[in-house]
N, CA, C and O atoms as a GROMACS GRO file, in nm:
protein
  484
    1MET      N    1   2.062  -2.090  -1.353
    1MET     CA    2   2.034  -2.219  -1.415
    1MET      C    3   2.143  -2.258  -1.513
    1MET      O    4   2.192  -2.371  -1.510
    2ALA      N    5   2.183  -2.165  -1.601
    2ALA     CA    6   2.286  -2.194  -1.700
    2ALA      C    7   2.421  -2.219  -1.633
    2ALA      O    8   2.499  -2.301  -1.681
    3ASP      N    9   2.448  -2.148  -1.520
    3ASP     CA   10   2.575  -2.171  -1.448
    3ASP      C   11   2.582  -2.311  -1.392
    3ASP      O   12   2.688  -2.373  -1.392
    4ASP      N   13   2.468  -2.364  -1.342
    4ASP     CA   14   2.465  -2.500  -1.289
    4ASP      C   15   2.496  -2.601  -1.399
    4ASP      O   16   2.570  -2.696  -1.376
    5VAL      N   17   2.441  -2.581  -1.517
    5VAL     CA   18   2.467  -2.671  -1.630
    5VAL      C   19   2.615  -2.668  -1.666
    5VAL      O   20   2.674  -2.774  -1.688
    6ASN      N   21   2.676  -2.549  -1.672
    6ASN     CA   22   2.817  -2.538  -1.707
    6ASN      C   23   2.907  -2.601  -1.602
    6ASN      O   24   3.006  -2.664  -1.637
    7ASN      N   25   2.875  -2.585  -1.472
    7ASN     CA   26   2.958  -2.642  -1.366
    7ASN      C   27   2.955  -2.794  -1.371
    7ASN      O   28   3.060  -2.858  -1.361
    8VAL      N   29   2.837  -2.852  -1.385
    8VAL     CA   30   2.826  -2.998  -1.392
    8VAL      C   31   2.898  -3.048  -1.516
    8VAL      O   32   2.972  -3.147  -1.510
    9SER      N   33   2.879  -2.982  -1.629
    9SER     CA   34   2.942  -3.023  -1.752
    9SER      C   35   3.094  -3.011  -1.742
    9SER      O   36   3.166  -3.097  -1.792
   10GLY      N   37   3.144  -2.906  -1.678
   10GLY     CA   38   3.287  -2.888  -1.662
   10GLY      C   39   3.351  -2.999  -1.582
   10GLY      O   40   3.460  -3.044  -1.615
   11LYS      N   41   3.284  -3.044  -1.477
   11LYS     CA   42   3.338  -3.153  -1.396
   11LYS      C   43   3.342  -3.284  -1.475
   11LYS      O   44   3.438  -3.360  -1.464
   12LYS      N   45   3.240  -3.308  -1.555
   12LYS     CA   46   3.236  -3.430  -1.636
   12LYS      C   47   3.346  -3.427  -1.742
   12LYS      O   48   3.413  -3.527  -1.765
   13THR      N   49   3.363  -3.313  -1.807
   13THR     CA   50   3.462  -3.307  -1.914
   13THR      C   51   3.605  -3.308  -1.860
   13THR      O   52   3.695  -3.355  -1.929
   14THR      N   53   3.628  -3.258  -1.739
   14THR     CA   54   3.762  -3.264  -1.681
   14THR      C   55   3.807  -3.408  -1.666
   14THR      O   56   3.922  -3.441  -1.698
   15GLY      N   57   3.721  -3.494  -1.619
   15GLY     CA   58   3.754  -3.635  -1.606
   15GLY      C   59   3.781  -3.700  -1.741
   15GLY      O   60   3.871  -3.784  -1.753
   16LEU      N   61   3.704  -3.661  -1.841
   16LEU     CA   62   3.726  -3.715  -1.975
   16LEU      C   63   3.861  -3.672  -2.031
   16LEU      O   64   3.930  -3.752  -2.094
   17TRP      N   65   3.899  -3.546  -2.008
   17TRP     CA   66   4.027  -3.498  -2.060
   17TRP      C   67   4.144  -3.564  -1.987
   17TRP      O   68   4.248  -3.590  -2.047
   18ILE      N   69   4.128  -3.590  -1.857
   18ILE     CA   70   4.232  -3.662  -1.784
   18ILE      C   71   4.246  -3.803  -1.841
   18ILE      O   72   4.358  -3.850  -1.864
   19PHE      N   73   4.135  -3.869  -1.864
   19PHE     CA   74   4.137  -4.003  -1.924
   19PHE      C   75   4.204  -3.998  -2.061
   19PHE      O   76   4.287  -4.084  -2.093
   20PHE      N   77   4.168  -3.899  -2.143
   20PHE     CA   78   4.225  -3.884  -2.276
   20PHE      C   79   4.377  -3.864  -2.268
   20PHE      O   80   4.451  -3.924  -2.345
   21GLY      N   81   4.422  -3.781  -2.174
   21GLY     CA   82   4.564  -3.756  -2.158
   21GLY      C   83   4.641  -3.880  -2.117
   21GLY      O   84   4.749  -3.908  -2.169
   22VAL      N   85   4.586  -3.957  -2.023
   22VAL     CA   86   4.650  -4.081  -1.978
   22VAL      C   87   4.652  -4.183  -2.092
   22VAL      O   88   4.752  -4.251  -2.113
   23ALA      N   89   4.541  -4.193  -2.164
   23ALA     CA   90   4.535  -4.286  -2.277
   23ALA      C   91   4.637  -4.248  -2.384
   23ALA      O   92   4.701  -4.336  -2.442
   24MET      N   93   4.652  -4.120  -2.412
   24MET     CA   94   4.752  -4.075  -2.509
   24MET      C   95   4.892  -4.109  -2.462
   24MET      O   96   4.975  -4.153  -2.542
   25LEU      N   97   4.920  -4.089  -2.334
   25LEU     CA   98   5.052  -4.120  -2.280
   25LEU      C   99   5.084  -4.269  -2.294
   25LEU      O  100   5.194  -4.307  -2.335
   26VAL      N  101   4.987  -4.354  -2.260
   26VAL     CA  102   5.006  -4.499  -2.274
   26VAL      C  103   5.026  -4.536  -2.420
   26VAL      O  104   5.113  -4.618  -2.452
   27ALA      N  105   4.946  -4.478  -2.510
   27ALA     CA  106   4.959  -4.509  -2.653
   27ALA      C  107   5.094  -4.465  -2.708
   27ALA      O  108   5.155  -4.536  -2.788
   28ILE      N  109   5.142  -4.349  -2.665
   28ILE     CA  110   5.273  -4.301  -2.710
   28ILE      C  111   5.383  -4.393  -2.659
   28ILE      O  112   5.474  -4.429  -2.734
   29LEU      N  113   5.375  -4.432  -2.532
   29LEU     CA  114   5.477  -4.522  -2.477
   29LEU      C  115   5.479  -4.656  -2.552
   29LEU      O  116   5.586  -4.708  -2.584
   30LEU      N  117   5.361  -4.710  -2.580
   30LEU     CA  118   5.354  -4.835  -2.656
   30LEU      C  119   5.408  -4.818  -2.797
   30LEU      O  120   5.483  -4.902  -2.846
   31ALA      N  121   5.370  -4.709  -2.863
   31ALA     CA  122   5.411  -4.687  -3.001
   31ALA      C  123   5.562  -4.666  -3.012
   31ALA      O  124   5.624  -4.713  -3.108
   32VAL      N  125   5.620  -4.597  -2.916
   32VAL     CA  126   5.762  -4.564  -2.925
   32VAL      C  127   5.850  -4.678  -2.876
   32VAL      O  128   5.952  -4.708  -2.938
   33PHE      N  129   5.811  -4.742  -2.765
   33PHE     CA  130   5.902  -4.838  -2.702
   33PHE      C  131   5.868  -4.985  -2.725
   33PHE      O  132   5.955  -5.070  -2.709
   34ILE      N  133   5.744  -5.017  -2.763
   34ILE     CA  134   5.705  -5.157  -2.782
   34ILE      C  135   5.695  -5.193  -2.930
   34ILE      O  136   5.736  -5.302  -2.970
   35SER      N  137   5.640  -5.103  -3.012
   35SER     CA  138   5.618  -5.136  -3.153
   35SER      C  139   5.745  -5.170  -3.230
   35SER      O  140   5.737  -5.250  -3.324
   36PRO      N  141   5.862  -5.115  -3.197
   36PRO     CA  142   5.980  -5.156  -3.273
   36PRO      C  143   6.013  -5.306  -3.261
   36PRO      O  144   6.085  -5.359  -3.345
   37TRP      N  145   5.960  -5.373  -3.160
   37TRP     CA  146   5.987  -5.516  -3.143
   37TRP      C  147   5.869  -5.602  -3.186
   37TRP      O  148   5.861  -5.720  -3.150
   38ALA      N  149   5.777  -5.545  -3.263
   38ALA     CA  150   5.665  -5.623  -3.316
   38ALA      C  151   5.718  -5.724  -3.417
   38ALA      O  152   5.830  -5.711  -3.467
   39SER      N  153   5.638  -5.822  -3.444
   39SER     CA  154   5.678  -5.929  -3.536
   39SER      C  155   5.709  -5.874  -3.675
   39SER      O  156   5.635  -5.790  -3.726
   40SER      N  157   5.816  -5.922  -3.734
   40SER     CA  158   5.850  -5.880  -3.869
   40SER      C  159   5.792  -5.976  -3.973
   40SER      O  160   5.813  -5.958  -4.093
   41SER      N  161   5.718  -6.076  -3.927
   41SER     CA  162   5.653  -6.169  -4.020
   41SER      C  163   5.549  -6.093  -4.101
   41SER      O  164   5.492  -5.995  -4.053
   42PRO      N  165   5.523  -6.138  -4.224
   42PRO     CA  166   5.424  -6.067  -4.306
   42PRO      C  167   5.285  -6.070  -4.242
   42PRO      O  168   5.246  -6.168  -4.179
   43ASP      N  169   5.212  -5.960  -4.262
   43ASP     CA  170   5.075  -5.958  -4.211
   43ASP      C  171   4.986  -6.042  -4.302
   43ASP      O  172   5.035  -6.102  -4.398
   44GLY      N  173   4.858  -6.047  -4.273
   44GLY     CA  174   4.765  -6.132  -4.348
   44GLY      C  175   4.763  -6.103  -4.496
   44GLY      O  176   4.763  -6.196  -4.577
   45LEU      N  177   4.760  -5.975  -4.534
   45LEU     CA  178   4.754  -5.940  -4.676
   45LEU      C  179   4.882  -5.981  -4.748
   45LEU      O  180   4.877  -6.035  -4.859
   46GLU      N  181   4.997  -5.955  -4.685
   46GLU     CA  182   5.123  -5.995  -4.748
   46GLU      C  183   5.134  -6.147  -4.759
   46GLU      O  184   5.186  -6.199  -4.858
   47LYS      N  185   5.086  -6.217  -4.658
   47LYS     CA  186   5.092  -6.364  -4.660
   47LYS      C  187   5.008  -6.420  -4.776
   47LYS      O  188   5.052  -6.510  -4.847
   48VAL      N  189   4.887  -6.367  -4.794
   48VAL     CA  190   4.801  -6.411  -4.903
   48VAL      C  191   4.865  -6.377  -5.038
   48VAL      O  192   4.860  -6.457  -5.131
   49ALA      N  193   4.924  -6.256  -5.048
   49ALA     CA  194   4.989  -6.216  -5.173
   49ALA      C  195   5.104  -6.310  -5.206
   49ALA      O  196   5.124  -6.345  -5.323
   50GLU      N  197   5.180  -6.350  -5.104
   50GLU     CA  198   5.289  -6.445  -5.128
   50GLU      C  199   5.235  -6.582  -5.168
   50GLU      O  200   5.286  -6.644  -5.262
   51ASP      N  201   5.131  -6.629  -5.097
   51ASP     CA  202   5.074  -6.762  -5.126
   51ASP      C  203   5.010  -6.768  -5.264
   51ASP      O  204   5.021  -6.869  -5.333
   52LYS      N  205   4.944  -6.661  -5.306
   52LYS     CA  206   4.874  -6.659  -5.435
   52LYS      C  207   4.964  -6.615  -5.550
   52LYS      O  208   4.923  -6.622  -5.666
   53GLY      N  209   5.085  -6.570  -5.520
   53GLY     CA  210   5.182  -6.538  -5.623
   53GLY      C  211   5.168  -6.401  -5.687
   53GLY      O  212   5.222  -6.380  -5.796
   54PHE      N  213   5.099  -6.306  -5.625
   54PHE     CA  214   5.092  -6.174  -5.686
   54PHE      C  215   5.172  -6.070  -5.607
   54PHE      O  216   5.156  -5.950  -5.631
   55MET      N  217   5.255  -6.114  -5.515
   55MET     CA  218   5.340  -6.021  -5.440
   55MET      C  219   5.443  -5.955  -5.531
   55MET      O  220   5.472  -5.836  -5.516
   56GLU      N  221   5.498  -6.032  -5.626
   56GLU     CA  222   5.599  -5.977  -5.717
   56GLU      C  223   5.541  -5.867  -5.805
   56GLU      O  224   5.609  -5.769  -5.834
   57ALA      N  225   5.416  -5.883  -5.848
   57ALA     CA  226   5.352  -5.781  -5.932
   57ALA      C  227   5.338  -5.650  -5.854
   57ALA      O  228   5.354  -5.542  -5.911
   58ALA      N  229   5.308  -5.660  -5.727
   58ALA     CA  230   5.295  -5.540  -5.645
   58ALA      C  231   5.431  -5.476  -5.622
   58ALA      O  232   5.441  -5.353  -5.614
   59GLU      N  233   5.536  -5.556  -5.610
   59GLU     CA  234   5.669  -5.503  -5.587
   59GLU      C  235   5.728  -5.437  -5.711
   59GLU      O  236   5.818  -5.354  -5.700
   60ASP      N  237   5.678  -5.473  -5.830
   60ASP     CA  238   5.728  -5.414  -5.954
   60ASP      C  239   5.681  -5.271  -5.974
   60ASP      O  240   5.745  -5.195  -6.047
   61THR      N  241   5.570  -5.231  -5.911
   61THR     CA  242   5.520  -5.095  -5.924
   61THR      C  243   5.586  -5.006  -5.820
   61THR      O  244   5.639  -5.054  -5.720
   62GLU      N  245   5.583  -4.875  -5.846
   62GLU     CA  246   5.642  -4.781  -5.750
   62GLU      C  247   5.554  -4.772  -5.627
   62GLU      O  248   5.434  -4.746  -5.640
   63PRO      N  249   5.610  -4.793  -5.510
   63PRO     CA  250   5.528  -4.788  -5.388
   63PRO      C  251   5.474  -4.648  -5.361
   63PRO      O  252   5.538  -4.548  -5.396
   64THR      N  253   5.360  -4.641  -5.301
   64THR     CA  254   5.299  -4.511  -5.271
   64THR      C  255   5.372  -4.437  -5.160
   64THR      O  256   5.359  -4.316  -5.149
   65TRP      N  257   5.448  -4.507  -5.080
   65TRP     CA  258   5.512  -4.443  -4.965
   65TRP      C  259   5.652  -4.386  -4.996
   65TRP      O  260   5.721  -4.342  -4.905
   66THR      N  261   5.693  -4.388  -5.121
   66THR     CA  262   5.828  -4.340  -5.154
   66THR      C  263   5.845  -4.192  -5.124
   66THR      O  264   5.958  -4.147  -5.104
   67HIS      N  265   5.738  -4.116  -5.121
   67HIS     CA  266   5.747  -3.973  -5.094
   67HIS      C  267   5.707  -3.938  -4.951
   67HIS      O  268   5.690  -3.820  -4.919
   68SER      N  269   5.692  -4.037  -4.866
   68SER     CA  270   5.655  -4.011  -4.726
   68SER      C  271   5.778  -3.970  -4.648
   68SER      O  272   5.890  -3.996  -4.691
   69PRO      N  273   5.759  -3.906  -4.532
   69PRO     CA  274   5.874  -3.865  -4.451
   69PRO      C  275   5.960  -3.983  -4.405
   69PRO      O  276   6.082  -3.969  -4.394
   70ILE      N  277   5.899  -4.096  -4.377
   70ILE     CA  278   5.972  -4.215  -4.334
   70ILE      C  279   5.926  -4.330  -4.422
   70ILE      O  280   5.842  -4.410  -4.380
   71PRO      N  281   5.980  -4.342  -4.545
   71PRO     CA  282   5.931  -4.443  -4.638
   71PRO      C  283   5.952  -4.586  -4.588
   71PRO      O  284   6.064  -4.628  -4.559
   72ASP      N  285   5.843  -4.658  -4.579
   72ASP     CA  286   5.844  -4.798  -4.537
   72ASP      C  287   5.934  -4.822  -4.416
   72ASP      O  288   6.013  -4.916  -4.413
   73TYR      N  289   5.921  -4.734  -4.316
   73TYR     CA  290   6.006  -4.740  -4.195
   73TYR      C  291   6.153  -4.742  -4.235
   73TYR      O  292   6.228  -4.830  -4.195
   74GLY      N  293   6.192  -4.644  -4.315
   74GLY     CA  294   6.324  -4.639  -4.377
   74GLY      C  295   6.440  -4.652  -4.280
   74GLY      O  296   6.424  -4.640  -4.158
   75ASP      N  297   6.554  -4.677  -4.337
   75ASP     CA  298   6.675  -4.698  -4.259
   75ASP      C  299   6.749  -4.568  -4.230
   75ASP      O  300   6.861  -4.572  -4.178
   76ALA      N  301   6.690  -4.455  -4.261
   76ALA     CA  302   6.759  -4.328  -4.242
   76ALA      C  303   6.796  -4.304  -4.096
   76ALA      O  304   6.905  -4.253  -4.067
   77VAL      N  305   6.709  -4.341  -4.005
   77VAL     CA  306   6.738  -4.324  -3.862
   77VAL      C  307   6.749  -4.457  -3.792
   77VAL      O  308   6.750  -4.461  -3.669
   78GLY      N  309   6.758  -4.565  -3.864
   78GLY     CA  310   6.760  -4.698  -3.805
   78GLY      C  311   6.618  -4.753  -3.802
   78GLY      O  312   6.524  -4.679  -3.774
   79THR      N  313   6.603  -4.879  -3.831
   79THR     CA  314   6.470  -4.937  -3.845
   79THR      C  315   6.389  -4.926  -3.717
   79THR      O  316   6.274  -4.883  -3.722
   80LYS      N  317   6.445  -4.962  -3.603
   80LYS     CA  318   6.369  -4.958  -3.477
   80LYS      C  319   6.333  -4.814  -3.441
   80LYS      O  320   6.222  -4.788  -3.394
   81ALA      N  321   6.425  -4.722  -3.462
   81ALA     CA  322   6.395  -4.581  -3.432
   81ALA      C  323   6.289  -4.528  -3.527
   81ALA      O  324   6.202  -4.450  -3.486
   82ALA      N  325   6.294  -4.568  -3.654
   82ALA     CA  326   6.195  -4.521  -3.752
   82ALA      C  327   6.056  -4.574  -3.718
   82ALA      O  328   5.958  -4.502  -3.732
   83VAL      N  329   6.048  -4.699  -3.673
   83VAL     CA  330   5.918  -4.755  -3.636
   83VAL      C  331   5.864  -4.680  -3.515
   83VAL      O  332   5.746  -4.647  -3.511
   84GLY      N  333   5.948  -4.654  -3.416
   84GLY     CA  334   5.905  -4.579  -3.299
   84GLY      C  335   5.862  -4.438  -3.335
   84GLY      O  336   5.760  -4.389  -3.284
   85LEU      N  337   5.938  -4.373  -3.421
   85LEU     CA  338   5.903  -4.237  -3.464
   85LEU      C  339   5.773  -4.237  -3.543
   85LEU      O  340   5.689  -4.148  -3.524
   86SER      N  341   5.755  -4.335  -3.630
   86SER     CA  342   5.630  -4.345  -3.705
   86SER      C  343   5.511  -4.367  -3.611
   86SER      O  344   5.405  -4.307  -3.629
   87GLY      N  345   5.530  -4.452  -3.512
   87GLY     CA  346   5.424  -4.474  -3.413
   87GLY      C  347   5.392  -4.349  -3.336
   87GLY      O  348   5.274  -4.319  -3.313
   88PHE      N  349   5.494  -4.275  -3.296
   88PHE     CA  350   5.475  -4.150  -3.222
   88PHE      C  351   5.395  -4.049  -3.305
   88PHE      O  352   5.300  -3.988  -3.257
   89ILE      N  353   5.436  -4.032  -3.431
   89ILE     CA  354   5.366  -3.938  -3.520
   89ILE      C  355   5.221  -3.984  -3.543
   89ILE      O  356   5.129  -3.902  -3.543
   90GLY      N  357   5.203  -4.114  -3.562
   90GLY     CA  358   5.068  -4.166  -3.582
   90GLY      C  359   4.977  -4.144  -3.462
   90GLY      O  360   4.861  -4.107  -3.477
   91VAL      N  361   5.031  -4.167  -3.342
   91VAL     CA  362   4.952  -4.145  -3.220
   91VAL      C  363   4.917  -3.997  -3.205
   91VAL      O  364   4.804  -3.963  -3.170
   92LEU      N  365   5.013  -3.910  -3.231
   92LEU     CA  366   4.986  -3.766  -3.219
   92LEU      C  367   4.879  -3.721  -3.319
   92LEU      O  368   4.788  -3.647  -3.282
   93LEU      N  369   4.890  -3.765  -3.444
   93LEU     CA  370   4.790  -3.726  -3.543
   93LEU      C  371   4.651  -3.780  -3.509
   93LEU      O  372   4.551  -3.709  -3.520
   94THR      N  373   4.646  -3.906  -3.468
   94THR     CA  374   4.518  -3.967  -3.431
   94THR      C  375   4.459  -3.899  -3.307
   94THR      O  376   4.339  -3.873  -3.301
   95GLY      N  377   4.544  -3.870  -3.209
   95GLY     CA  378   4.498  -3.800  -3.088
   95GLY      C  379   4.448  -3.661  -3.118
   95GLY      O  380   4.347  -3.617  -3.062
   96ALA      N  381   4.517  -3.590  -3.206
   96ALA     CA  382   4.473  -3.456  -3.243
   96ALA      C  383   4.338  -3.460  -3.313
   96ALA      O  384   4.252  -3.375  -3.288
   97LEU      N  385   4.320  -3.557  -3.400
   97LEU     CA  386   4.192  -3.573  -3.469
   97LEU      C  387   4.081  -3.606  -3.368
   97LEU      O  388   3.972  -3.551  -3.376
   98ALA      N  389   4.110  -3.696  -3.276
   98ALA     CA  390   4.010  -3.733  -3.174
   98ALA      C  391   3.977  -3.614  -3.084
   98ALA      O  392   3.861  -3.593  -3.051
   99ALA      N  393   4.078  -3.537  -3.046
   99ALA     CA  394   4.054  -3.419  -2.962
   99ALA      C  395   3.970  -3.316  -3.037
   99ALA      O  396   3.882  -3.253  -2.979
  100GLY      N  397   3.998  -3.299  -3.165
  100GLY     CA  398   3.919  -3.205  -3.244
  100GLY      C  399   3.773  -3.245  -3.253
  100GLY      O  400   3.684  -3.161  -3.240
  101VAL      N  401   3.749  -3.373  -3.275
  101VAL     CA  402   3.610  -3.423  -3.280
  101VAL      C  403   3.544  -3.406  -3.144
  101VAL      O  404   3.427  -3.367  -3.136
  102ALA      N  405   3.618  -3.435  -3.037
  102ALA     CA  406   3.562  -3.420  -2.902
  102ALA      C  407   3.529  -3.275  -2.872
  102ALA      O  408   3.423  -3.245  -2.818
  103LEU      N  409   3.618  -3.184  -2.907
  103LEU     CA  410   3.592  -3.042  -2.884
  103LEU      C  411   3.472  -2.994  -2.964
  103LEU      O  412   3.391  -2.915  -2.915
  104LEU      N  413   3.461  -3.041  -3.086
  104LEU     CA  414   3.346  -3.005  -3.168
  104LEU      C  415   3.216  -3.057  -3.104
  104LEU      O  416   3.117  -2.985  -3.096
  105ALA      N  417   3.219  -3.181  -3.059
  105ALA     CA  418   3.100  -3.239  -2.995
  105ALA      C  419   3.065  -3.165  -2.867
  105ALA      O  420   2.947  -3.138  -2.841
  106LEU      N  421   3.166  -3.132  -2.786
  106LEU     CA  422   3.140  -3.059  -2.661
  106LEU      C  423   3.085  -2.920  -2.691
  106LEU      O  424   2.993  -2.873  -2.624
  107GLY      N  425   3.141  -2.855  -2.792
  107GLY     CA  426   3.093  -2.722  -2.829
  107GLY      C  427   2.949  -2.725  -2.875
  107GLY      O  428   2.870  -2.637  -2.839
  108LEU      N  429   2.914  -2.824  -2.955
  108LEU     CA  430   2.775  -2.836  -3.001
  108LEU      C  431   2.682  -2.869  -2.885
  108LEU      O  432   2.569  -2.820  -2.879
  109GLY      N  433   2.730  -2.951  -2.792
  109GLY     CA  434   2.649  -2.983  -2.675
  109GLY      C  435   2.623  -2.861  -2.588
  109GLY      O  436   2.512  -2.841  -2.539
  110HIS      N  437   2.727  -2.778  -2.570
  110HIS     CA  438   2.711  -2.656  -2.490
  110HIS      C  439   2.616  -2.559  -2.559
  110HIS      O  440   2.535  -2.494  -2.492
  111MET      N  441   2.622  -2.549  -2.692
  111MET     CA  442   2.531  -2.460  -2.764
  111MET      C  443   2.387  -2.506  -2.746
  111MET      O  444   2.298  -2.423  -2.726
  112ASN      N  445   2.363  -2.636  -2.753
  112ASN     CA  446   2.227  -2.687  -2.736
  112ASN      C  447   2.176  -2.664  -2.595
  112ASN      O  448   2.058  -2.634  -2.577
  113LYS      N  449   2.262  -2.678  -2.494
  113LYS     CA  450   2.221  -2.654  -2.355
  113LYS      C  451   2.189  -2.508  -2.332
  113LYS      O  452   2.094  -2.475  -2.261
  114ARG      N  453   2.268  -2.419  -2.393
  114ARG     CA  454   2.241  -2.275  -2.378
  114ARG      C  455   2.108  -2.238  -2.443
  114ARG      O  456   2.031  -2.159  -2.388
  115ARG      N  457   2.081  -2.295  -2.561
  115ARG     CA  458   1.954  -2.266  -2.628
  115ARG      C  459   1.836  -2.315  -2.545
  115ARG      O  460   1.733  -2.248  -2.536
  116ALA      N  461   1.852  -2.432  -2.484
  116ALA     CA  462   1.743  -2.486  -2.403
  116ALA      C  463   1.722  -2.404  -2.276
  116ALA      O  464   1.610  -2.396  -2.227
  117ALA      N  465   1.829  -2.344  -2.223
  117ALA     CA  466   1.819  -2.266  -2.098
  117ALA      C  467   1.768  -2.125  -2.122
  117ALA      O  468   1.729  -2.057  -2.027
  118GLU      N  469   1.770  -2.078  -2.247
  118GLU     CA  470   1.724  -1.943  -2.276
  118GLU      C  471   1.574  -1.932  -2.253
  118GLU      O  472   1.499  -2.025  -2.285
  119PRO      N  473   1.529  -1.819  -2.199
  119PRO     CA  474   1.385  -1.799  -2.181
  119PRO      C  475   1.313  -1.798  -2.316
  119PRO      O  476   1.365  -1.745  -2.414
  120GLY      N  477   1.198  -1.854  -2.320
  120GLY     CA  478   1.118  -1.855  -2.441
  120GLY      C  479   1.134  -1.983  -2.523
  120GLY      O  480   1.070  -1.998  -2.627
  121ASN      N  481   1.220  -2.077  -2.478
  121ASN     CA  482   1.236  -2.204  -2.551
  121ASN      C  483   1.164  -2.315  -2.484
  121ASN      O  484   1.166  -2.428  -2.531
   0.00000   0.00000   0.00000
C-alpha cells in the first residue's frame, strides 16, 4: 500500500520538477538577456518622489545598497552586464528559496501519507 502511494507521488512530483526546471531556465534567460534593455524611465515611486519634490532628500542620505555586491547596478562590469548579472543572481536565489519550500512541503506530505498508511491509524 505504501509503495503504491510513493510511486504515484513520484510520478506527480517528477512532472512538477520538470516544470520548475523549465520555468527557471526561462526566467534566467529573461533576466540575463532581456532585462538589460528594460526601460530606464523612473518607476512609479521615483516618479512620485520627483513630482512631489522629495527625491533630493532621499538622494542626500547614504543609499542602503552601497555595500551590496553590485551597488545600484554599478558600472564595475558595465551597466547592461550588471543588470543581467543581478537578474541571474536574483532568479537563482528566488528559485532556491522556492525549491526549499517545495521540498519541505513534499517531505511533510510524505510523512503524513506514511503515518496514514501505518497500521493502527
